[in-house]
Every structure is written in structure tokens, then in C-alpha cells.
C-alpha positions as a Markdown table, in Angstrom:
| # | Residue | x | y | z |
|---|---|---|---|---|
| 1 | Unk | 104.4 | 97.6 | 102.2 |
| 2 | Unk | 101.4 | 99.7 | 101.4 |
| 3 | Unk | 99.1 | 96.7 | 100.7 |
| 4 | Unk | 100.2 | 95.2 | 104.1 |
| 5 | Unk | 99.9 | 98.5 | 106.0 |
| 6 | Unk | 96.4 | 99.1 | 104.6 |
| 7 | Unk | 95.2 | 95.7 | 105.9 |
| 8 | Unk | 96.7 | 95.5 | 109.4 |
| 9 | Unk | 93.3 | 94.8 | 110.9 |
| 10 | Unk | 92.4 | 92.2 | 108.3 |
| 11 | Unk | 95.3 | 89.9 | 107.7 |
| 12 | Unk | 95.3 | 88.8 | 104.0 |
| 13 | Unk | 98.2 | 86.4 | 104.4 |
| 14 | Unk | 100.9 | 86.0 | 101.8 |
| 15 | Unk | 98.6 | 84.6 | 99.1 |
| 16 | Unk | 96.0 | 87.3 | 99.7 |
| 17 | Unk | 98.5 | 90.1 | 99.6 |
| 18 | Unk | 100.2 | 88.7 | 96.5 |
| 19 | Unk | 96.8 | 88.4 | 94.8 |
| 20 | Unk | 95.9 | 92.0 | 95.7 |
| 21 | Unk | 99.2 | 93.1 | 94.1 |
| 22 | Unk | 98.7 | 90.9 | 91.1 |
| 23 | Unk | 101.8 | 88.8 | 91.6 |
| 24 | Unk | 102.5 | 85.3 | 92.8 |
| 25 | Unk | 103.1 | 84.4 | 96.4 |
| 26 | Unk | 106.6 | 83.2 | 95.4 |
| 27 | Unk | 107.4 | 86.5 | 93.7 |
| 28 | Unk | 106.1 | 88.4 | 96.8 |
| 29 | Unk | 108.3 | 86.2 | 99.0 |
| 30 | Unk | 111.4 | 87.0 | 96.8 |
| 31 | Unk | 110.6 | 90.7 | 96.8 |
| 32 | Unk | 110.3 | 90.9 | 100.6 |
| 33 | Unk | 113.4 | 88.9 | 101.2 |
| 34 | Unk | 115.5 | 91.0 | 98.8 |
| 35 | Unk | 114.1 | 94.4 | 100.0 |
| 36 | Unk | 113.6 | 93.8 | 103.7 |
| 37 | Unk | 115.6 | 90.6 | 104.4 |
| 38 | Unk | 112.6 | 88.8 | 105.9 |
| 39 | Unk | 109.7 | 86.7 | 104.5 |
| 40 | Unk | 106.4 | 88.6 | 104.0 |
| 41 | Unk | 104.7 | 86.8 | 106.9 |
| 42 | Unk | 107.3 | 88.1 | 109.3 |
| 43 | Unk | 107.3 | 91.6 | 107.8 |
| 44 | Unk | 103.5 | 91.7 | 108.1 |
| 45 | Unk | 103.7 | 90.5 | 111.8 |
| 46 | Unk | 106.3 | 93.2 | 112.6 |
| 47 | Unk | 104.1 | 95.9 | 110.9 |
| 48 | Unk | 101.1 | 94.7 | 113.0 |
| 49 | Unk | 103.1 | 94.7 | 116.2 |
| 50 | Unk | 104.5 | 98.2 | 115.5 |
| 51 | Unk | 100.9 | 99.4 | 115.1 |
| 52 | Unk | 100.0 | 97.5 | 118.3 |
| 53 | Unk | 102.7 | 99.4 | 120.2 |
| 54 | Unk | 101.3 | 102.7 | 119.0 |
| 55 | Unk | 97.8 | 101.7 | 120.0 |
| 56 | Unk | 99.0 | 100.7 | 123.5 |
| 57 | Unk | 101.2 | 103.7 | 124.1 |
| 58 | Unk | 99.2 | 106.5 | 122.6 |
| 59 | Unk | 95.6 | 105.4 | 122.3 |
| 60 | Unk | 95.3 | 103.8 | 125.7 |
| 61 | Unk | 93.7 | 100.6 | 124.5 |
| 62 | Unk | 93.9 | 97.4 | 126.5 |
| 63 | Unk | 95.7 | 94.3 | 125.3 |
| 64 | Unk | 92.5 | 92.4 | 124.3 |
| 65 | Unk | 91.2 | 95.5 | 122.4 |
| 66 | Unk | 94.5 | 95.8 | 120.4 |
| 67 | Unk | 94.5 | 92.1 | 119.7 |
| 68 | Unk | 90.9 | 92.2 | 118.4 |
| 69 | Unk | 91.5 | 95.3 | 116.3 |
| 70 | Unk | 94.6 | 93.9 | 114.6 |
| 71 | Unk | 93.1 | 90.5 | 113.8 |
| 72 | Unk | 95.1 | 88.2 | 116.2 |
| 73 | Unk | 93.3 | 85.0 | 116.9 |
| 74 | Unk | 93.3 | 85.7 | 120.6 |
| 75 | Unk | 95.0 | 88.0 | 123.2 |
| 76 | Unk | 97.4 | 85.2 | 124.3 |
| 77 | Unk | 98.7 | 84.8 | 120.7 |
| 78 | Unk | 99.1 | 88.5 | 120.4 |
| 79 | Unk | 100.9 | 88.8 | 123.8 |
| 80 | Unk | 103.3 | 86.0 | 122.9 |
| 81 | Unk | 104.2 | 87.5 | 119.5 |
| 82 | Unk | 104.6 | 90.9 | 121.1 |
| 83 | Unk | 107.0 | 89.6 | 123.8 |
| 84 | Unk | 109.0 | 87.6 | 121.3 |
| 85 | Unk | 109.7 | 90.8 | 119.2 |
| 86 | Unk | 109.9 | 93.5 | 121.9 |
| 87 | Unk | 111.2 | 91.4 | 124.8 |
| 88 | Unk | 108.4 | 92.7 | 127.2 |
| 89 | Unk | 104.7 | 91.8 | 127.4 |
| 90 | Unk | 102.3 | 94.3 | 125.9 |
| 91 | Unk | 100.8 | 95.0 | 129.3 |
| 92 | Unk | 104.0 | 96.7 | 130.2 |
| 93 | Unk | 103.2 | 99.6 | 127.8 |
| 94 | Unk | 99.9 | 100.4 | 129.5 |
């Protein structure tokens, strides 16, 4: 969790996170599934979206700013992922 949280703005991916921790991607996958019930990619996405929610609510940033700061490929991809998890578009939090 700590390795993922430290890199919310620079997504390492499963292999990068595993390498940073000194374990295999397969081992990381097993750990995340046993501890959190989800694969590491979904855990990382949820951590990023939680941070995005904080940035939108409390820092007053716009959707495109949050998308850029958290390393999403574009604001559309970010908005789609946010809506899928929270059920509302990120612009609703502004």
C-alpha cells in the first residue's frame, strides 16, 4: 500500500511496484488479492481515485488538473474511471 500511495502521480504499474518492493508481479498479485480482495491494478486505481476525490473536494482543482496530477492518460479516461467507481462524474464534486 505504501509503495502505491507514494506513487499516485507516477503510476508504476504492477511490475514496477513489484520491482520496487523486490518481489515478483505474481507474488504482488497474490498478496493484494489475499489482503484486499482485489488485484493490484484495481487497488492502485481506487487509491488514485480516492486521492482525486480529495483534490476535487478540498483543493478546488479542476478535473483536467486532477487528471494530469494523478497521471491519467487524459481527462476523459479519468472521468470515466471516476464515474464507474463513485457513480457520479468528478465534475459533480466541484
